[in-house]
C-alpha positions in Angstrom: 3.5 -52.3 -46.3 1.2 -55.1 -45.1 1.2 -54.2 -41.4 0.1 -56.8 -38.9 -1.6 -54.1 -36.8 -3.8 -53.2 -39.8 -4.6 -56.4 -41.7 -7.6 -55.2 -43.6 -5.6 -52.8 -46.0 -2.1 -52.2 -47.1 -0.2 -49.0 -46.0 1.1 -46.8 -48.8 4.3 -44.8 -48.5 3.5 -41.1 -49.3 5.8 -38.2 -49.7 3.3 -35.6 -48.4 0.1 -35.3 -46.5 -3.1 -36.7 -48.2 -5.3 -34.3 -46.3 -6.6 -30.9 -47.5 -5.2 -29.0 -44.4 -1.8 -30.6 -45.0 -1.6 -31.8 -41.3 -1.0 -35.4 -40.6 -0.5 -37.0 -37.2 1.0 -40.4 -36.5 -1.5 -42.7 -34.9 1.3 -44.5 -33.1 3.2 -41.7 -31.3 0.7 -38.8 -31.9 3.4 -36.5 -33.2 3.0 -34.5 -36.5 4.4 -36.2 -39.6 6.4 -33.7 -41.6 7.6 -35.8 -44.6 7.3 -39.4 -45.6 4.4 -41.3 -44.0 2.7 -44.7 -44.3 -1.0 -44.0 -45.0 -4.2 -46.0 -45.3 -7.4 -44.6 -47.0 -9.3 -45.5 -43.8 -7.4 -42.7 -41.9 -4.5 -44.6 -40.3 -1.1 -42.9 -40.5 2.4 -43.9 -39.3 5.8 -42.3 -39.2 8.3 -44.5 -41.0 10.1 -45.2 -37.7 6.8 -46.0 -35.9 5.7 -48.3 -38.7 9.0 -50.2 -38.6 9.1 -50.4 -34.8 5.5 -51.6 -34.4 6.0 -54.0 -37.3 9.0 -55.7 -35.7 7.1 -55.8 -32.3 4.0 -57.3 -33.9 6.0 -59.8 -36.0 7.9 -60.9 -32.8 11.3 -60.1 -34.3 12.6 -60.2 -30.8 16.1 -60.6 -32.1 16.0 -56.9 -33.0 15.8 -56.1 -29.3 17.8 -58.9 -27.6 21.0 -56.8 -27.2 19.1 -53.9 -25.6 19.5 -53.8 -21.8 16.4 -54.3 -19.7 15.7 -51.9 -16.8 13.7 -52.9 -13.8 12.5 -49.8 -12.0 12.2 -51.7 -8.7 15.9 -52.5 -8.5 17.5 -49.9 -10.9 19.7 -47.2 -9.3 20.2 -45.2 -12.5 19.5 -41.5 -12.5 16.4 -41.0 -14.6 15.6 -37.9 -16.7 12.6 -36.0 -15.5 10.7 -36.7 -18.8 11.2 -40.4 -18.3 9.4 -40.2 -15.0 6.2 -39.4 -16.9 6.8 -41.7 -19.9 4.3 -44.3 -21.0 4.8 -47.5 -23.0 3.9 -46.8 -26.6 1.8 -50.0 -26.8 -0.3 -50.2 -23.7 0.1 -46.5 -22.5 0.7 -47.6 -18.9 3.3 -45.7 -16.9 6.7 -47.0 -18.1 8.3 -47.1 -14.6 5.6 -49.5 -13.4 7.2 -52.4 -15.2 10.5 -53.7 -16.7 11.2 -51.9 -19.9 13.9 -51.5 -22.6 16.7 -49.1 -22.0 16.3 -45.7 -23.6 19.6 -46.4 -25.4 17.7 -48.7 -27.7 17.0 -45.7 -30.0 20.6 -46.0 -31.2 19.8 -49.5 -32.3 16.5 -48.4 -33.8 18.3 -45.7 -35.8 19.8 -48.5 -38.0 16.5 -48.8 -39.8 14.6 -45.7 -38.8 17.5 -43.4 -39.7 15.8 -40.4 -37.9 16.0 -40.9 -34.2 18.7 -39.7 -31.8 19.1 -40.1 -28.1 17.7 -36.5 -27.8 14.6 -37.6 -29.7 13.8 -40.1 -27.0 13.2 -37.4 -24.5 11.1 -35.4 -27.0 9.1 -38.4 -28.1 8.9 -40.5 -24.9 6.2 -42.7 -26.4 8.9 -44.7 -28.3 10.0 -46.5 -25.1 8.4 -50.0 -24.7 7.9 -52.3 -21.9 9.1 -55.9 -22.1 5.6 -57.2 -21.5 4.4 -55.5 -24.7 7.4 -56.5 -26.8 6.6 -60.2 -26.0 2.8 -59.8 -26.4 1.2 -62.5 -28.6 -0.3 -61.2 -31.9 -3.2 -63.7 -31.8 -5.1 -65.1 -28.8 -8.0 -67.5 -28.3 -10.4 -66.9 -25.5 -13.2 -69.0 -23.9 -15.6 -66.0 -23.9 -15.1 -65.6 -27.7 -14.8 -69.1 -29.2 -15.9 -68.4 -32.8 -12.8 -66.6 -34.0 -9.3 -65.8 -32.7 -8.6 -62.2 -31.6 -5.9 -60.5 -33.6 -3.7 -57.7 -32.2 -4.2 -54.7 -34.4 -5.0 -51.0 -34.4 -8.8 -50.3 -34.7 -10.0 -46.9 -35.9 -13.5 -47.5 -34.6 -15.0 -46.4 -31.2 -15.7 -49.8 -29.7 -15.7 -50.6 -26.0 -13.6 -53.3 -24.5 -15.8 -56.2 -23.5 -14.1 -56.4 -20.1 -13.5 -52.9 -18.8 -16.1 -51.1 -21.1 -13.5 -48.3 -21.8 -13.2 -47.0 -25.4 -9.8 -46.2 -27.0 -9.3 -45.0 -30.6 -6.3 -45.9 -32.8 -4.5 -48.1 -30.2 -3.4 -51.7 -30.5 -6.1 -54.0 -29.2 -7.2 -57.6 -29.6 -10.0 -57.5 -32.2 -12.4 -59.7 -34.1 -13.4 -57.8 -37.2 -16.4 -60.1 -37.9 -18.0 -59.8 -34.5 -16.7 -56.3 -33.7 -15.3 -57.8 -30.5 -12.6 -55.7 -28.7 -10.3 -56.6 -25.9 -7.7 -54.2 -24.6 -4.2 -55.6 -24.3 -4.4 -55.0 -20.5 -7.7 -56.9 -20.3 -6.5 -59.9 -22.4 -6.0 -61.9 -19.2 -8.7 -60.7 -16.7 -8.4 -62.0 -13.2 -10.8 -65.0 -12.7 -11.8 -63.8 -9.2 -11.8 -60.3 -7.8 -12.1 -59.7 -4.1 -12.8 -56.1 -2.9 -14.0 -56.2 0.7 -14.2 -52.4 0.8 -16.9 -52.3 -1.9 -18.5 -55.7 -1.6 -18.4 -58.4 1.0 -18.3 -61.3 -1.4 -15.9 -62.2 -4.2 -16.8 -61.7 -7.9 -16.1 -64.5 -10.4 -15.5 -63.9 -14.1 -18.2 -65.4 -16.3 -16.3 -66.9 -19.3 -19.1 -65.9 -21.7 -20.4 -62.8 -23.4 -24.0 -62.2 -22.4 -26.7 -59.6 -23.2 -28.1 -58.0 -20.1 -28.2 -55.0 -17.8 -25.5 -54.5 -15.3 -26.9 -54.9 -11.8 -24.7 -52.1 -10.5 -25.2 -49.3 -13.1 -28.2 -50.6 -15.1 -26.5 -50.2 -18.5 -27.8 -52.6 -21.2 -25.3 -54.3 -23.5 -23.3 -57.3 -24.5 -20.3 -57.8 -22.3 -18.4 -60.3 -20.2 -19.6 -59.8 -16.6 -18.3 -60.7 -13.2 -20.8 -62.6 -11.0 -21.5 -62.7 -7.3 -23.3 -66.0 -6.8 -24.2 -65.1 -3.2 -26.1 -62.0 -4.1 -27.1 -63.2 -7.6 -25.8 -60.1 -9.4 -23.8 -59.6 -12.6 -21.8 -56.4 -13.0 -19.2 -54.8 -15.2 -15.6 -55.2 -14.0 -15.4 -51.4 -13.5 -18.6 -51.5 -11.4 -17.2 -53.8 -8.8 -15.4 -50.9 -7.2 -18.1 -48.2 -7.4 -17.9 -45.8 -4.5 -20.3 -46.8 -1.8 -21.1 -43.4 -0.5 -20.8 -40.1 -2.4 -21.7 -36.5 -1.8 -23.6 -35.5 -5.0 -23.6 -31.8 -5.9 -27.4 -31.6 -6.3 -28.2 -33.0 -2.9 -27.3 -31.9 0.7 -27.1 -35.4 2.2 -24.6 -38.2 1.3 -26.2 -40.8 -1.1 -25.5 -44.5 -0.9 -24.9 -47.0 -3.7 -27.5 -49.8 -3.7 -28.1 -52.8 -6.1 -31.9 -52.7 -5.7 -34.7 -50.8 -3.9 -38.1 -51.9 -2.7 -41.0 -49.8 -4.1 -42.6 -48.8 -0.8 -45.9 -48.0 -2.6 -44.3 -45.5 -5.1 -45.5 -46.0 -8.7 -42.1 -45.2 -10.1 -38.8 -43.7 -9.1 -37.4 -40.7 -11.0 -33.7 -39.8 -11.3 -33.3 -36.4 -9.8 -30.6 -35.4 -12.3 -32.0 -36.5 -15.7 -35.6 -37.0 -14.6 -35.9 -40.3 -16.4 -37.3 -43.4 -14.7 -34.9 -45.4 -12.5 -35.3 -49.2 -12.7 -35.0 -50.1 -9.0 -34.2 -53.7 -9.9 -30.7 -52.4 -10.8 -28.2 -50.2 -9.1 -28.6 -46.5 -8.1 -27.5 -44.0 -5.6 -30.1 -43.3 -2.9 -30.8 -41.1 0.1 -33.3 -42.8 2.4 -33.9 -39.6 4.4 -35.3 -37.7 1.4 -36.3 -40.6 -1.0 -33.7 -39.0 -3.3 -32.5 -41.3 -6.1 -30.0 -40.8 -9.0 -28.8 -43.1 -11.8 -25.3 -44.4 -11.2 -24.2 -43.1 -14.5 -25.8 -39.7 -13.8 -24.1 -39.4 -10.4 -20.7 -40.3 -11.7 -21.0 -38.6 -15.1 -18.4 -35.9 -14.4 -15.6 -36.0 -11.7 -16.8 -32.6 -10.3 -20.4 -33.9 -9.8 -19.4 -35.8 -6.6 -16.9 -36.4 -3.8 -16.3 -39.9 -2.4 -17.3 -40.0 1.3 -15.0 -42.3 3.3 -16.8 -42.1 6.7 -20.3 -41.1 7.6 -20.4 -38.0 9.7 -23.3 -36.6 11.5 -25.1 -33.8 9.7 -23.6 -30.4 10.3 -25.7 -28.6 12.9 -28.1 -26.2 11.3 -26.7 -22.9 12.6 -29.5 -20.3 12.7 -28.8 -16.7 11.9 -30.7 -15.4 14.9 -31.5 -16.0 18.6 -34.8 -15.5 20.4 -34.7 -12.8 23.0 -38.4 -12.9 23.8 -41.5 -14.5 22.2 -41.7 -11.5 19.8 -38.1 -10.3 19.5 -34.9 -11.7 18.1 -31.2 -10.8 18.0 -30.1 -11.2 14.3 -26.4 -11.5 13.3 -26.8 -8.7 10.6 -27.9 -5.9 13.0 -26.7 -4.4 16.3 -30.1 -4.0 17.9 -32.9 -6.4 18.7 -35.6 -6.9 16.1 -39.3 -6.9 16.9 -42.0 -8.9 15.1 -44.6 -6.7 13.4 -47.7 -7.1 11.3 -48.0 -3.4 10.4 -47.8 -3.2 6.6 -48.5 0.5 6.4 -46.2 2.5 4.1 -43.5 1.4 1.6 -41.1 -0.9 3.5 -38.3 -2.8 1.9 -36.6 -5.9 3.3 -32.9 -5.2 4.0 -32.2 -8.9 3.3 -33.7 -9.6 -0.1 -34.4 -5.9 -1.0 -38.0 -6.7 -2.0 -41.1 -4.9 -0.8 -42.6 -6.1 2.5 -46.2 -7.3 2.2 -46.4 -9.9 5.1 -45.1 -10.4 8.7 -41.6 -8.9 9.3 -39.1 -8.0 11.9 -38.1 -4.4 12.4 -35.7 -2.3 14.5 -37.4 0.2 16.8 -34.2 2.4 16.8 -33.2 2.1 13.1 -35.0 2.0 9.8 -34.1 -1.7 9.4 -36.6 -4.4 8.2 -36.4 -8.1 7.4 -39.1 -10.4 6.1 -39.8 -13.1 8.6 -38.6 -15.7 6.1 -35.3 -13.7 5.5 -34.6 -13.3 9.2 -35.0 -17.1 9.7 -32.6 -18.1 6.9 -29.9 -20.6 8.0 -26.5 -19.3 8.6 -25.0 -22.0 6.3 -26.7 -23.6 3.3 -26.1 -26.1 0.6 -26.4 -24.6 -2.9 -27.4 -27.4 -5.3 -26.0 -26.0 -8.5 -22.5 -25.3 -7.2 -19.8 -27.9 -7.3 -17.9 -27.0 -4.2 -19.4 -29.2 -1.4 -18.8 -27.0 1.6 -21.9 -25.1 2.8 -22.3 -21.5 1.7 -22.1 -18.9 4.5 -24.8 -16.2 4.8 -23.2 -12.7 4.7 -24.5 -9.1 5.0 -23.3 -5.5 5.3 -21.5 -5.3 2.0 -22.2 -4.7 -1.7 -21.5 -7.9 -3.7 -22.1 -9.1 -7.3 -24.1 -12.3 -7.7 -22.2 -14.9 -9.7 -25.4 -16.2 -11.3 -27.6 -13.2 -12.2 -24.6 -10.7 -12.2 -26.7 -8.1 -10.4 -25.1 -6.2 -7.5 -26.8 -6.3 -4.2 -26.4 -4.6 -0.8 -28.6 -7.3 0.8 -27.9 -10.8 2.1 -25.8 -13.1 0.0 -24.5 -16.7 0.4 -20.7 -16.9 0.0 -18.6 -19.9 -1.0 -15.4 -19.9 1.1 -13.5 -22.0 -1.4 -13.9 -19.9 -4.5 -15.3 -16.7 -2.9 -18.4 -16.7 -5.2 -21.4 -14.8 -3.8 -25.0 -15.7 -4.7 -27.9 -13.3 -4.0 -30.9 -14.7 -2.2 -33.0 -14.8 -5.3 -30.6 -17.2 -6.9 -29.5 -19.1 -3.9 -33.0 -20.0 -2.7 -34.3 -21.5 -5.9 -34.5 -25.3 -5.8 -33.8 -27.6 -8.7 -37.5 -28.7 -8.6 -39.9 -25.8 -7.8 -43.3 -24.4 -8.6 -44.1 -21.1 -10.3 -47.4 -19.2 -10.3 -47.2 -19.0 -14.1 -47.5 -22.8 -14.5 -49.7 -25.4 -12.9 -47.0 -28.2 -12.8 -43.7 -28.7 -11.0 -40.8 -27.2 -13.0 -37.4 -29.0 -13.0 -34.0 -27.7 -13.8 -32.6 -29.3 -17.0 -28.9 -28.8 -18.0 -29.8 -29.1 -21.7 -33.2 -27.7 -22.5 -33.2 -26.0 -25.9 -36.4 -24.1 -26.8 -38.1 -20.7 -26.2 -38.7 -19.2 -22.8 -42.5 -18.8 -22.2 -41.8 -15.7 -20.1 -39.7 -13.6 -22.3 -39.6 -15.5 -25.6 -35.8 -15.8 -25.7 -34.0 -19.0 -26.6 -32.9 -21.3 -23.8 -30.0 -23.7 -23.2 -30.1 -24.7 -19.5 -33.5 -23.9 -18.2 -36.5 -24.9 -16.0 -39.1 -26.9 -17.8 -42.2 -29.0 -17.8 -41.8 -31.6 -20.5 -45.4 -32.8 -20.5 -46.5 -29.2 -21.4 -43.5 -28.1 -23.4 -43.2 -25.2 -21.0 -39.8 -23.6 -20.5 -38.4 -20.8 -18.4 -35.0 -19.2 -18.3 -33.3 -19.5 -14.9 -33.4 -15.7 -14.6 -37.2 -15.6 -15.5 -37.8 -18.3 -12.9 -36.5 -15.9 -10.2 -38.5 -12.8 -11.2 -40.0 -11.1 -8.2 -43.8 -11.2 -7.9 -43.9 -7.6 -6.9 -41.5 -4.8 -8.1 -41.3 -1.1 -8.0 -40.5 1.4 -10.8 -39.6 5.1 -10.5 -42.3 6.0 -13.0 -45.2 4.4 -11.0 -46.1 5.3 -7.5 -47.7 1.9 -6.9 -46.1 -1.6 -6.7 -46.2 -3.5 -9.9 -47.3 -7.1 -10.0 -46.1 -9.8 -12.2 -48.8 -11.0 -14.7 -48.6 -14.2 -16.8 -51.2 -13.4 -19.5 -52.9 -10.3 -20.8 -56.7 -10.4 -20.8 -57.0 -6.9 -22.3 -57.4 -7.1 -26.0 -57.5 -3.4 -27.0 -54.5 -2.2 -29.1 -52.9 0.1 -26.5 -52.2 -2.9 -24.1 -49.8 -4.3 -26.7 -47.3 -1.5 -25.9 -45.0 -1.0 -22.9 -45.8 2.2 -21.0 -42.2 2.7 -20.1 -40.3 2.3 -23.4 -43.4 2.6 -25.6 -42.1 -0.4 -27.7 -44.5 -3.1 -28.9 -44.7 -6.1 -26.7 -45.9 -9.7 -27.1 -49.2 -10.1 -25.1 -48.4 -13.8 -24.7 -45.3 -13.1 -22.6 -45.1 -12.1 -19.0 -45.2 -8.5 -17.9 -45.5 -6.2 -14.9 -48.6 -4.1 -14.4 -50.3 -1.7 -12.0 -53.9 -2.7 -11.2 -54.7 0.8 -10.0 -53.3 2.8 -12.8 -53.9 0.1 -15.5 -50.3 0.5 -16.7 
């Protein structure tokens, strides 16, 4: 068959699958082909019934469909099967009930030449219903923005973006110029000449009837595309970028960030995206928080649906609820304890903070009636906090008085934890208080959290996926190694152990761990006791 949707090659009728695994799926209805199939060596496959139906549609054999009743969902009173409610047109894949379409009874007519469909098949293979708009769609169009060649309606098995909407679809009927690799979705064949969207932009955008090579002023993406132009603001944007959300709550930042088309430099040498850490060209669009000078690429901010929430109205910042109240200049009432806590500088003895469970070596609050201690920093933690790596946008709530398992490090703790009220995850203080950009005593530069950072951890030597890193020094740390406490205790040593980042002792015994007596790498981090030399 010389199919009009695939003009480069002929389709051959095969009795079985040409693929090693024996599985073949129709590129028209996406159902598995069990027997006869039309096949092309470039990987295009059709059921016989799908090949014939699409052939008649493409060749404009409208007479085949003239006797089939039309159904207008706006005026039809027929009872519709549930599966039909979710049906899509096989050609454009838009919801079928959004437009006038052929009656489902047309499968009886189709069976004259398909010989395999029944009315029941319709509700199993709902893709075989077609809208009137797609039946009457021209197979060849000429456009001002592509004057060299006509665009032919055909199925393209290449991942090429539509020059209007920038979306990519595989193995679907599109208008295509094979010489120029120019793709136009059927739904974008007649783009609106003017788009007015007062919610997202105060001026109208006008379609530029020409393919140009430039960077979109909204998202900064380079490419050859047909833009929309705002002559008042002197900007050119993708069609999809006209309606970018103006204000979003990005998961890595605690303030809402605003969409902007450009930023003044304000003396900064360069702006760095806080998600991918690549430079942001401020002559093009970005999302920006003026309170914190926090900036993110548009494509980084909107990369995944769970990365952000659209903010409809600007609300005042939620009041920073403190976890304590001052009683006197040196005493407080903390939510986690019945009695008042008194400030102390007495570091005598082995005291452990009941908040983070780490040894106390600086100013702290204590209870004169109970053996209860809190680091000053732990006592002054906010009652609610934004956790940058968690996708739920509600603030985490500080909790105490129970044993919980941290969702990040998986350790159990009886100390303070931050709790997500949406998913009930609990995060220990060691995990909750680490920023996405932080410093570590084991490295001189700022370390940043990278979602994809493959390498070897400089602390323990293990392989990394998501990790903290310094790209200029090729320095990498596991998230867990980043949170290692500076001082720890072990039951086999009476003194506190301190975290060390390099071993200056070069005698052979220092290459072995004094606990497990296994050989260790002197280039990796370790805990040691300066008094016992362990």
